[in-house]
C-alpha positions as a printed Julia matrix, in Angstrom:
66×3 Matrix{Float64}:
 143.77   10.71  64.69
 146.15    7.37  65.29
 149.88    7.17  66.3
 151.81    4.43  64.27
 154.21    2.22  66.97
 157.66    1.61  65.15
 157.02   -2.41  66.16
 157.68   -5.46  63.89
 154.07   -7.2   63.61
 155.59  -10.22  61.71
 152.11  -11.9   60.29
 151.46   -8.87  58.62
 154.51   -7.52  57.27
 157.57   -9.29  58.5
 160.18   -6.72  57.23
 159.27   -3.1   58.08
 158.2    -1.54  61.29
 154.68   -0.37  61.06
 154.76    3.01  61.14
 156.28    2.54  57.48
 153.82   -0.42  56.76
 151.8     0.27  53.32
 150.29   -3.1   54.34
 149.61   -1.88  57.62
 148.77    1.62  57.18
 146.89    1.62  53.69
 144.98   -1.63  53.85
 144.94   -2.35  57.78
 144.25    0.87  59.25
 142.69    3.03  55.76
 141.05    0.15  53.9
 139.88   -2.33  56.3
 139.07   -0.27  59.29
 137.93    2.46  57.6
 140.58    5.11  59.11
 140.17    8.62  57.62
 141.78   10.74  60.0
 145.51   11.84  60.87
 147.63    9.37  60.3
 151.27   10.39  63.49
 154.18    8.66  63.74
 157.06   10.1   66.32
 160.94    9.27  67.13
 161.61    8.06  63.8
 165.51    8.46  64.97
 164.36    4.9   66.78
 166.51    2.08  66.67
 164.18   -0.05  65.02
 163.94    2.56  62.12
 167.8     3.41  62.0
 169.03    0.11  62.02
 167.52   -0.37  58.43
 167.03    2.95  56.86
 168.6     6.64  56.61
 166.49    9.1   59.06
 166.18   10.87  55.0
 165.03    7.8   53.67
 162.43    6.65  56.54
 161.02   10.29  56.41
 160.09   10.28  53.0
 158.93    6.61  52.94
 156.51    7.08  55.85
 155.12   10.31  53.77
 154.64    8.45  50.95
 153.03    5.15  52.84
 150.55    7.52  54.26
């Protein structure tokens, strides 16, 4: 299991918090690091998410991202 943070990793994805980033989750963790377990996050109501996304939209994006 991997717990994702809502931090912004600008050199990988300058626009999307790690917990919602397809570049970080799908490419870096799943493809390059070969993570096959569960990837989770918590507290989608934190400022890093709610400043940009509606909670419902962020929740759907998190599931779609992986």
